[in-house]
Residue, then its C-alpha position, 0 to 999 in steps of 0.5 A: m175597821r172600815p169608816h162608816d160610809l153615810a153616802a152609801d147608806t143614803r144611796a141604799l136607803v133611797s134605792a130601797l124606798q123605790d116602790s112600784q105603787y108609790e112615787n115616794d118623792l118627799l121621802n126620797r128628797i128628805a133621805s137625799e138631803s138628810p144623813t140624820f133622817v137616813a140614820l134614824v130610818l135605818d136604825s128603826m128598820k134594824s130595830m124592827e128586824e132585830f126585835g120582831d117589832d112591826h112599829v117604831a116611833t122615834w120622838l123628835g121633839s115637842f111644842t108646848d108654848g101657846r098650843p096643846k102639847t104637840q109631839v113630832q115623831l118619825v114612825v116606821t111601821h108595818n102595822h096596818d093600824f098605824t099606816i096613813d094611806e089613801d086606802 
């Protein structure tokens, strides 16, 4: 069995994030700096393909002290109801 090549996954994800309509600078920078982020995005995309979902939200954590409960999520979506965009 081949060892998992996270660097190759990172390069593949950064390459896959290239888009003619968007620069995706922040997304590319985070992917380049964080193997954890790459794994989360790839797992979300794989889950969407396997189960036919168009939206996966992964809970990253919550803040409660001194503020209303605030949740941090990574959202990967094809669903236009959940996209945040300039149009």
